[in-house]
C-alpha positions in Angstrom: -73.5 247.6 42.7 -74.7 250.0 40.0 -72.2 251.3 37.4 -72.3 254.0 34.7 -71.5 253.2 31.1 -67.9 254.5 31.4 -67.0 255.0 35.0 -67.2 252.9 38.1 -68.9 254.0 41.4 -67.0 255.7 44.2 -65.3 253.3 46.5 -65.6 255.6 49.5 -66.2 259.2 50.5 -62.5 260.2 50.2 -62.6 259.2 46.5 -65.5 261.4 46.0 -64.0 264.4 47.9 -60.9 264.1 45.7 -63.0 264.7 42.6 -64.9 267.6 44.1 -61.7 269.3 45.1 -60.3 268.8 41.5 -63.5 270.4 40.1 -63.2 273.4 42.5 -59.6 273.8 41.4 -60.7 274.1 37.8 -63.4 276.7 38.8 -60.8 278.7 40.6 -58.4 278.6 37.6 -61.2 279.7 35.3 -62.2 282.6 37.6 -58.6 283.7 37.9 -57.9 283.7 34.2 -58.2 286.9 32.1 -61.2 287.3 29.9 -59.0 287.0 26.8 -57.0 284.0 28.0 -57.6 281.0 25.8 -57.3 278.6 28.7 -60.3 280.0 30.5 -62.8 278.3 28.3 -60.8 275.1 28.7 -61.0 275.3 32.4 -64.8 275.9 32.2 -65.3 273.0 29.8 -63.2 270.7 32.0 -65.1 271.7 35.1 -68.4 271.0 33.4 -67.3 267.6 32.2 -66.0 266.7 35.7 -69.3 267.9 37.2 -71.2 265.5 34.9 -68.8 262.6 35.7 -69.1 263.2 39.5 -72.9 263.1 39.1 -72.7 259.8 37.2 -70.4 258.2 39.8 -72.5 259.4 42.7 -75.6 258.0 41.1 -73.8 254.6 40.7 -72.5 254.6 44.3 -74.2 252.5 47.1 -71.8 253.4 49.9 -72.5 256.5 52.0 -70.8 259.7 50.7 -70.3 262.4 53.3 -70.7 265.5 51.2 -74.1 264.5 49.6 -75.3 263.4 53.0 -74.3 266.8 54.5 -76.1 268.6 51.7 -79.3 266.6 52.2 -79.3 266.8 56.0 -78.7 270.5 56.3 -80.8 271.4 53.2 -78.0 273.2 51.3 -78.7 274.5 47.8 -76.1 274.2 45.0 -74.4 277.5 45.7 -74.1 276.6 49.4 -72.8 273.2 48.6 -70.0 274.7 46.4 -69.1 277.2 49.1 -68.5 274.3 51.5 -66.3 272.6 48.8 -64.4 275.9 48.2 -63.7 276.4 51.9 -62.6 272.8 52.2 -60.3 273.3 49.2 -58.8 276.3 51.0 -58.1 274.2 54.0 -56.4 271.2 52.4 -54.9 272.2 49.0 -51.4 273.8 49.0 -52.2 275.6 45.8 -55.3 277.2 47.3 -53.4 280.2 48.7 -52.0 281.3 45.3 -55.3 280.7 43.4 -57.2 282.7 46.0 -54.7 285.6 46.1 -55.2 285.9 42.3 -58.8 286.5 43.0 -58.1 289.2 45.6 -58.5 286.9 48.7 -56.8 288.4 51.8 -53.8 286.3 52.8 -54.9 283.6 50.3 -58.1 282.9 52.2 -61.6 282.6 50.7 -63.6 285.8 51.0 -67.2 286.7 50.1 -65.9 288.5 47.0 -63.8 285.6 45.9 -66.7 283.2 46.4 -68.9 285.5 44.2 -66.3 285.6 41.4 -65.9 281.8 41.4 -69.4 280.5 42.1 -72.1 283.2 41.7 -70.9 286.4 39.8 -74.5 287.0 38.7 -75.8 287.8 42.3 -73.1 290.4 43.2 -74.7 293.4 44.7 -78.2 291.8 44.8 -80.4 290.8 47.8 -79.6 287.1 46.9 -76.1 287.7 48.1 -77.2 288.7 51.6 -79.7 285.8 51.6 -76.9 283.4 50.9 -75.1 284.5 54.0 -78.1 285.2 56.2 -78.1 284.0 59.8 -81.3 282.1 58.9 -79.6 280.0 56.2 -77.8 276.8 57.1 -74.2 277.8 56.4 -74.1 280.3 59.3 -77.2 279.1 61.3 -75.8 275.5 61.7 -72.2 276.7 62.2 -70.9 275.0 59.1 -69.1 278.1 58.0 -67.8 281.1 60.0 -67.9 284.5 58.4 -65.7 287.1 60.2 -65.8 290.9 60.2 -63.4 291.1 57.3 -65.5 289.0 55.0 -63.3 285.9 55.3 -65.1 282.5 55.2 -63.7 279.5 57.0 -65.2 276.0 57.1 -65.5 274.9 60.8 -62.7 272.5 61.7 -65.2 269.9 62.8 -66.8 270.0 59.3 -63.4 269.8 57.7 -62.5 266.7 59.7 -65.8 265.1 59.1 -65.6 265.5 55.3 -62.1 264.0 55.4 -63.3 260.9 57.4 -62.7 261.9 61.0 -65.7 261.9 63.3 -64.0 263.0 66.5 -66.2 265.3 68.6 -64.9 268.9 69.0 -62.7 269.2 72.0 -64.7 271.9 73.7 -67.9 269.8 73.4 -66.5 266.5 74.7 -67.2 267.2 78.4 -70.9 267.0 77.7 -71.5 265.4 74.3 -70.9 261.9 72.9 -72.4 259.1 70.8 -74.4 256.4 72.6 -73.8 252.7 72.1 -76.3 251.1 69.6 -78.2 249.8 72.5 -80.8 247.0 72.7 -83.5 246.5 70.1 -86.9 247.9 71.0 -88.5 244.5 71.1 -85.9 243.2 73.5 -86.4 245.9 76.1 -88.5 245.0 79.1 -91.5 247.3 78.7 -95.2 247.4 79.5 -97.2 246.1 76.5 -99.1 249.4 76.1 -95.9 251.4 76.2 -94.3 249.3 73.6 -97.3 249.8 71.4 -96.9 253.5 71.8 -93.2 253.5 71.0 -93.1 251.2 67.9 -94.7 253.7 65.4 -92.3 256.4 66.6 -89.2 254.4 65.6 -90.3 254.4 61.9 -91.0 258.1 61.8 -87.7 259.5 63.3 -86.7 261.0 59.9 -90.1 261.2 58.2 -91.5 263.3 61.0 -88.7 265.9 61.1 -88.9 268.8 63.5 -90.5 266.6 66.2 -89.5 266.6 69.8 -90.1 263.6 72.0 -90.0 264.1 75.8 -89.2 260.8 77.6 -89.9 261.4 81.3 -89.7 259.2 84.3 -87.6 258.6 87.4 -83.8 258.1 87.3 -82.9 254.7 85.8 -86.3 254.3 84.1 -84.6 253.6 80.8 -85.1 256.9 79.1 -81.8 256.8 77.2 -82.2 253.1 76.5 -85.6 253.7 74.9 -84.2 256.6 72.8 -81.3 254.4 71.6 -83.7 251.5 70.8 -85.9 253.9 68.7 -82.8 255.2 66.9 -81.6 251.7 66.2 -84.9 250.7 64.7 -85.1 254.0 62.7 -81.6 253.7 61.3 -80.1 256.7 63.2 -77.4 257.1 65.8 -78.1 258.7 69.1 -76.0 261.7 70.3 -76.2 262.4 74.0 -76.0 265.9 75.4 -75.6 266.3 79.2 -77.7 269.4 79.7 -76.6 270.3 83.3 -73.0 270.2 82.1 -73.6 272.0 78.9 -75.4 274.9 80.6 -72.1 276.0 82.2 -71.2 277.5 78.8 -71.6 281.3 78.5 -72.8 281.1 74.8 -75.7 278.7 75.1 -77.0 279.5 71.6 -73.6 278.5 70.1 -73.5 275.3 72.1 -77.0 274.3 71.0 -76.2 275.0 67.3 -72.9 273.1 67.5 -74.6 270.1 69.1 -77.2 270.0 66.4 -74.4 270.4 63.8 -72.6 267.4 65.4 -75.9 265.4 65.2 -76.4 266.3 61.6 -72.9 265.4 60.5 -73.3 261.9 62.0 -76.9 261.4 60.9 -77.9 261.2 64.6 -80.8 262.2 66.7 -79.8 264.4 69.6 -80.9 263.4 73.0 -80.8 266.3 75.5 -80.4 264.5 78.9 -81.6 266.2 82.0 -83.7 269.1 80.7 -85.1 269.5 84.2 -82.2 272.0 84.4 -84.0 274.2 81.9 -87.5 274.2 83.5 -87.2 277.0 86.1 -88.0 280.6 85.3 -84.4 281.7 85.2 -83.6 279.2 82.4 -86.6 280.2 80.2 -84.4 281.9 77.5 -82.2 278.8 77.2 -85.2 276.6 77.0 -86.6 278.7 74.1 -83.3 278.6 72.3 -83.2 274.8 72.5 -86.8 274.3 71.4 -86.3 276.7 68.5 -83.3 274.6 67.3 -85.3 271.4 67.7 -88.1 272.9 65.7 -85.7 273.4 62.7 -83.9 270.1 63.0 -84.8 267.7 60.1 -85.1 264.6 62.4 -86.5 263.8 65.8 -85.1 265.4 68.9 -85.2 263.5 72.2 -85.5 265.2 75.6 -85.3 263.4 78.9 -86.5 264.6 82.2 -87.8 263.3 85.5 -91.1 265.2 85.3 -93.5 266.0 82.5 -93.7 269.4 81.0 -95.0 271.2 78.0 -93.2 273.7 75.7 -93.8 277.4 76.0 -96.7 278.9 74.2 -96.2 279.1 70.5 -93.5 276.3 70.3 -94.5 273.1 68.6 -98.1 274.3 68.5 -99.1 271.8 65.7 -98.7 268.6 67.8 -95.1 267.9 67.1 -94.2 267.8 70.8 -94.8 264.3 72.1 -94.7 263.2 75.8 -94.0 259.6 76.6 -94.0 258.6 80.3 -91.6 255.8 81.4 -93.0 254.7 84.7 -91.1 252.5 87.1 -91.7 248.8 86.2 -94.3 246.9 88.1 -93.6 243.6 89.9 -93.7 241.5 86.8 -91.5 243.9 84.9 -89.0 244.0 87.8 -89.0 240.2 87.9 -88.2 240.0 84.2 -85.5 242.6 84.5 -83.8 240.7 87.3 -84.0 237.5 85.3 -82.4 239.2 82.3 -79.5 240.8 84.2 -78.5 237.9 86.5 -76.3 235.0 85.3 -78.6 232.1 84.2 -77.2 229.8 86.9 -76.8 232.2 89.8 -77.6 232.5 92.6 -78.8 229.2 94.0 -82.6 229.0 94.1 -82.6 231.7 91.5 -86.3 231.9 90.9 -87.1 232.3 94.6 -84.4 235.0 95.0 -85.6 236.9 91.9 -89.2 236.8 93.2 -88.0 238.2 96.5 -85.9 241.0 95.0 -88.6 242.0 92.6 -91.1 242.2 95.4 -88.9 244.0 97.9 -87.0 246.6 95.9 -89.1 248.8 93.6 -86.2 249.5 91.3 -86.0 251.0 87.9 -84.0 249.1 85.2 -81.0 251.3 85.8 -81.0 250.7 89.6 -81.3 246.9 89.1 -78.3 247.0 86.8 -76.4 249.0 89.4 -77.5 246.7 92.2 -76.1 243.7 90.3 -72.8 245.5 89.8 -72.6 246.3 93.5 -73.5 242.7 94.4 -70.6 241.5 92.2 -68.3 243.8 94.2 -69.7 242.4 97.5 -69.1 238.8 96.2 -65.5 239.6 95.2 -64.7 241.0 98.7 -66.2 237.9 100.2 -64.2 235.6 98.0 -61.7 237.2 95.6 -61.3 234.0 93.7 -65.0 233.6 93.0 -67.6 235.6 91.0 -70.5 233.4 92.3 -73.4 235.5 93.6 -75.4 234.6 96.6 -78.8 235.9 97.7 -77.1 237.8 100.5 -74.8 239.5 98.0 -77.7 240.7 95.9 -79.7 242.0 98.9 -76.6 243.9 100.1 -76.1 245.3 96.5 -79.7 246.5 96.6 -79.5 248.1 100.0 -76.4 250.0 98.8 -78.6 251.6 96.1 -81.0 252.8 98.8 -78.7 254.2 101.5 -78.6 257.8 100.6 -80.1 259.1 103.8 -83.6 260.5 104.3 -84.5 264.0 105.4 -86.0 264.0 108.9 -85.4 260.2 109.5 -82.5 258.0 110.6 -81.6 254.4 109.9 -82.2 251.9 112.7 -79.4 249.3 112.6 -80.7 245.8 112.2 -80.1 243.0 114.7 -79.0 240.1 112.6 -79.0 237.7 115.6 -82.8 237.9 116.4 -85.9 236.4 115.0 -89.6 236.7 115.6 -89.2 233.8 118.2 -87.0 236.1 120.3 -89.9 238.5 120.8 -91.5 238.0 124.2 -95.0 238.2 123.0 -98.2 236.1 123.3 -98.6 233.6 120.5 -101.7 235.3 118.9 -99.8 238.6 118.7 -96.7 236.9 117.3 -98.9 235.2 114.7 -100.2 238.6 113.7 -96.6 239.7 113.0 -95.9 236.7 110.9 -99.1 237.3 108.9 -98.0 240.9 108.4 -94.6 239.7 107.2 -96.3 237.4 104.7 -98.4 240.2 103.4 -95.3 242.2 102.8 -93.5 239.3 101.1 -96.4 238.5 98.8 -97.2 242.1 97.9 -95.8 241.7 94.3 -97.7 238.5 93.6 -100.9 239.9 94.9 -100.8 243.2 93.0 -98.9 241.9 90.0 -99.6 238.2 89.2 -103.1 238.2 90.6 -104.0 241.5 89.0 -105.1 243.5 92.0 -102.9 246.3 90.8 -105.4 247.0 88.0 -108.3 247.1 90.4 -106.8 248.9 93.4 -105.7 252.6 93.0 -104.7 253.9 96.4 -103.7 251.9 99.4 -101.3 249.5 97.6 -98.7 249.8 100.3 -98.8 248.1 103.8 -99.7 250.2 106.9 -99.5 248.6 110.3 -100.1 249.9 113.8 -98.2 248.6 116.9 -99.9 249.5 120.1 -98.1 249.2 123.4 -96.2 251.0 126.1 -92.6 252.0 126.0 -90.1 249.0 126.0 -92.7 246.4 125.0 -90.8 245.5 121.7 -92.5 247.6 119.1 -89.2 249.0 117.6 -87.6 245.5 117.7 -90.6 244.0 115.9 -90.4 246.7 113.2 -86.7 246.0 112.8 -87.5 242.3 112.4 -90.1 243.0 109.7 -87.6 245.2 107.8 -84.9 242.5 108.0 -87.3 239.8 106.9 -88.1 241.9 103.9 -84.4 242.7 103.3 -84.7 246.5 103.5 -83.5 249.2 106.0 -85.8 250.6 108.7 -85.9 254.4 109.0 -87.3 256.0 112.2 -89.0 259.3 111.5 -87.9 262.3 113.5 -91.4 263.6 114.3 -90.1 266.7 116.0 -88.3 267.7 112.8 -91.3 266.9 110.6 -93.9 268.8 112.5 -93.7 272.6 112.1 -95.5 275.6 113.5 -95.5 277.3 110.1 -98.5 276.7 107.9 -97.8 274.3 105.0 -94.3 273.3 106.2 -95.4 270.1 107.9 -97.0 268.9 104.6 -93.8 269.8 102.7 -91.7 267.9 105.1 -94.0 264.8 104.9 -94.1 264.9 101.2 -90.3 265.0 100.9 -90.0 262.2 103.5 -92.4 259.9 101.6 -90.8 260.7 98.2 -87.3 259.9 99.6 -88.6 256.7 101.2 -90.1 255.6 97.9 -86.9 256.2 96.0 -84.8 254.6 98.7 -87.0 251.5 99.1 -87.0 251.7 102.9 -89.5 250.9 105.6 -90.8 253.9 107.6 -91.3 253.7 111.4 -93.3 256.5 113.2 -92.8 256.1 116.9 -95.3 257.9 119.1 -97.4 258.3 116.0 -100.2 260.0 118.0 -98.2 263.2 117.8 -98.9 263.4 114.0 -102.0 261.3 113.6 -104.0 262.8 116.5 -107.8 262.8 116.3 -109.2 265.8 114.5 -111.5 268.0 116.5 -114.0 270.8 115.9 -112.8 273.9 114.2 -112.9 276.8 116.7 -110.0 278.8 115.4 -107.7 279.1 112.4 -105.1 276.8 114.0 -107.7 274.0 114.2 -108.5 274.3 110.6 -104.9 274.1 109.5 -104.3 271.1 111.8 -107.2 269.3 110.1 -105.7 270.1 106.7 -102.4 268.6 107.8 -104.1 265.4 109.0 -106.0 265.1 105.7 -102.8 265.5 103.7 -101.0 263.0 105.9 -103.8 260.4 105.5 -103.8 261.0 101.7 -100.0 260.8 101.4 -99.6 257.7 103.5 -102.3 256.0 101.4 -100.4 256.9 98.2 -97.1 255.4 99.6 -96.5 251.9 98.1 -94.0 250.9 100.7 -94.3 249.7 104.3 -95.2 252.1 107.1 -95.3 251.0 110.8 -96.9 253.3 113.3 -96.4 252.9 117.0 -98.3 254.4 119.9 -99.4 253.7 123.5 -102.4 256.0 123.1 -104.6 254.2 120.6 -107.6 256.2 121.6 -105.9 259.5 120.6 -105.5 258.5 116.9 -107.8 259.8 114.2 -110.5 257.3 113.3 -109.9 257.8 109.6 -106.5 256.3 110.0 -108.0 252.9 111.1 -109.8 252.5 107.7 -106.3 252.6 106.0 -104.6 250.1 108.3 -103.8 246.6 107.2 -102.9 245.3 110.6 -103.1 246.3 114.3 -100.7 244.4 116.6 -100.9 244.8 120.4 -97.8 244.7 122.5 -99.1 244.3 126.1 -96.8 244.7 129.1 -95.3 241.3 129.8 -96.7 239.1 132.6 -94.4 237.5 135.2 -93.6 234.5 133.0 -92.7 236.7 130.0 -90.7 238.9 132.3 -88.7 235.9 133.5 -88.0 234.9 129.9 -86.7 238.4 129.3 -84.5 238.4 132.4 -83.0 235.1 131.4 -82.4 236.2 127.8 -80.6 239.4 128.5 -77.4 238.1 130.2 -74.6 237.6 127.6 -72.1 234.7 128.0 -69.5 236.9 129.6 -71.8 238.0 132.5 -73.3 235.5 135.0 -76.5 236.3 136.9 -77.0 235.5 140.6 -79.2 232.5 140.0 -82.6 231.6 138.5 -84.3 231.8 141.9 -83.3 235.5 142.1 -84.6 236.1 138.5 -87.9 234.4 139.4 -88.3 236.7 142.4 -87.4 239.8 140.3 -89.8 238.8 137.5 -92.7 238.2 139.9 -92.1 241.3 142.1 -91.4 244.1 139.5 -93.8 244.9 136.7 -91.2 246.0 134.2 -91.2 246.0 130.4 -88.5 244.4 128.3 -86.9 247.8 127.8 -86.9 248.5 131.5 -85.3 245.1 132.2 -82.6 245.8 129.6 -81.8 249.1 131.3 -81.6 247.3 134.7 -79.2 244.6 133.5 -76.9 247.1 131.9 -76.9 249.3 134.9 -76.1 246.3 137.2 -73.2 245.4 134.9 -71.8 248.9 135.3 -72.1 248.7 139.1 -70.3 245.3 139.2 -67.4 246.5 137.0 -67.1 249.8 138.9 -66.5 247.7 142.1 -64.2 245.1 140.4 -62.9 245.7 136.9 -62.4 241.9 136.6 -66.0 241.1 137.6 -67.8 238.4 135.4 -71.0 238.3 137.4 -73.6 240.6 139.0 -75.1 240.0 142.4 -78.7 240.1 143.4 -77.9 243.4 145.2 -76.6 244.9 142.0 -79.8 244.0 140.2 -82.1 245.2 142.9 -80.3 248.6 143.3 -80.5 249.0 139.5 -84.3 248.3 139.6 -84.5 251.1 142.2 -82.7 253.4 139.9 -85.1 252.5 137.1 -88.1 253.2 139.4 -86.6 256.6 140.1 -86.3 257.4 136.4 -90.0 256.4 135.9 -91.1 258.4 138.9 -92.4 255.3 140.7 -92.3 255.2 144.5 -89.7 252.9 146.1 -91.5 251.3 149.0 -91.1 248.3 151.3 -94.5 247.1 150.1 -93.2 246.7 146.6 -89.5 245.9 147.2 -89.7 244.0 150.5 -87.7 244.9 153.6 -84.3 243.6 152.5 -84.5 244.8 148.9 -85.7 248.2 150.1 -82.8 248.5 152.5 -80.4 247.8 149.8 -81.9 250.4 147.5 -82.1 252.9 150.3 -78.5 252.4 151.3 -77.2 252.6 147.7 -79.4 255.3 146.3 -80.3 257.5 149.3 -77.3 257.0 151.6 -74.0 255.3 151.1 -73.3 254.9 147.4 -71.0 252.0 147.8 -72.5 248.6 147.0 -71.0 245.9 149.1 -72.4 242.4 148.4 -73.2 240.5 151.5 -72.5 236.8 152.0 -75.4 234.7 150.9 -77.0 237.4 148.6 -76.8 235.1 145.7 -80.1 233.6 146.7 -81.4 236.3 149.1 -85.0 237.2 148.9 -86.5 240.6 149.6 -88.8 239.3 152.2 -92.1 240.9 153.0 
């Protein structure tokens, strides 16, 4: 540590403030003494000697001193510096009241006249006086000092507390302002190499390039605040966070902005205005200009965070001092590294495989990965309060909880956890296509990340599949199995709500749907997709032209989507041909043959309900060309009939099943004839559905055949 020839350095800021207050007391006594008073010269000489001694001790001091730091940061000149000390003296010294009253100060408070007599008698009545207290000078502009209508000067209480060693934020600012934690070093953040290269020079210019604004934009959780904190840590500054949406509730926005910048200056911090999207609409233009003007005066860098990029209004930061830095969502490799860094090193079991799957399935930002790990720990604690061991299932549920915020014009399809692809009644070649599709989805990250296809492929990096088949052939079930294999939720699109008769509304609905799906990491299922993806025709009227525009937009938007989309239709020929170029898989779901129908019949009866025998099921499967969905409806209807006859029933009869088949035929508009049903079966249906509604099983019907 340095030292002067006769005086040691200051040990701390309080030691220095004590000397400054003593010097001001001498100056006040000098100003209050009469011209002929012999003590006046003594006070003046003592003040001058103390001034030299303070300067020597400050020069010898290595520890931070608050008053010199405040002077440098806010650009105060010597007179302004002494005004701050005089106002501080008035706040903390008991003798200040009497000394100031001797100078004509009202109620013993410092006034402009008193300040002039003590510190600058030579500028009384000159333009320099008004310049000293101009709204453009730091004392008033930066809210260091308040000047009321009577000419009384008061040091802001926050400044008083700061100079005395207290860094508490002003009470009225606490709801939206606070210091950030030091954060992670820039080199330790998981960032793309090119982004790190862009950021590194900024960290060393935070104070050198004053009056600079840096806009960090990207999706929620992209790490905007973490990057700002890392830059400040490297540049030797603290980071002061301002919640813009909360702060805009104040009536006096200009005062709030000035006070926030004052708080930043007092702490040698860079302000970070979080959520400036709230200032981007037309109604907030005046507030936006106030903020940018303050940033343009601030001696260090100002950070702004937003979800979308924007440029300042014309005339603001016109000389290239407004910098935009995009923080995009991490790619597969970035997500994999983030998961590795946030999970315990020994959890879960098969950690590398689980991390690979999570990084591939959930296109999360760093913030959402952190939240997902926290949610997974909660899931694990509920599962076993005595254990904090994470499983793959805990992590997947934690991820899904980050995604379940609901989509506009779509609803979640609840997953069947008891089914697998083997439960699908489908020909082996078709089932093999589904497994290949599941592999494509599971390996998406490896293909576009590790293998490098992401650098070569622009659009079409998602997965789009088309399921073709009639109603009840298993298309929705297959889509649910794909979603469960991936570990995400399946959302079925409400096409009636998406499509609109008004020009441009359909495109808005679709864009919102895909944007929500991207943020929620869900799989989209368009049932009866031909209603939206219908073949474009010739333009003969304005309606045709707008329909073609809608189709073009939909094809473009579905190609931009990086998630999984499943389209289902039974009218393949009605789909626009341009769609097929964008498809990654087309899986047919044909109506089941007799053998497949028999398998469906057998698989639908739960343990609590017995069927009438395999020979009856064989007969039903060979006789009635029903889909899996139709057969499900028949079995459920038969169960209702059995329980309505006997509340303790645990089995259905052949007659129950046949009558329920008849009811299903009625729903589908199919004729119920003896040629199809056979004589006996037809009589049962005719009696139950067209005549007597009671169903009275006959002896021997357990194995009865329809005949004919």
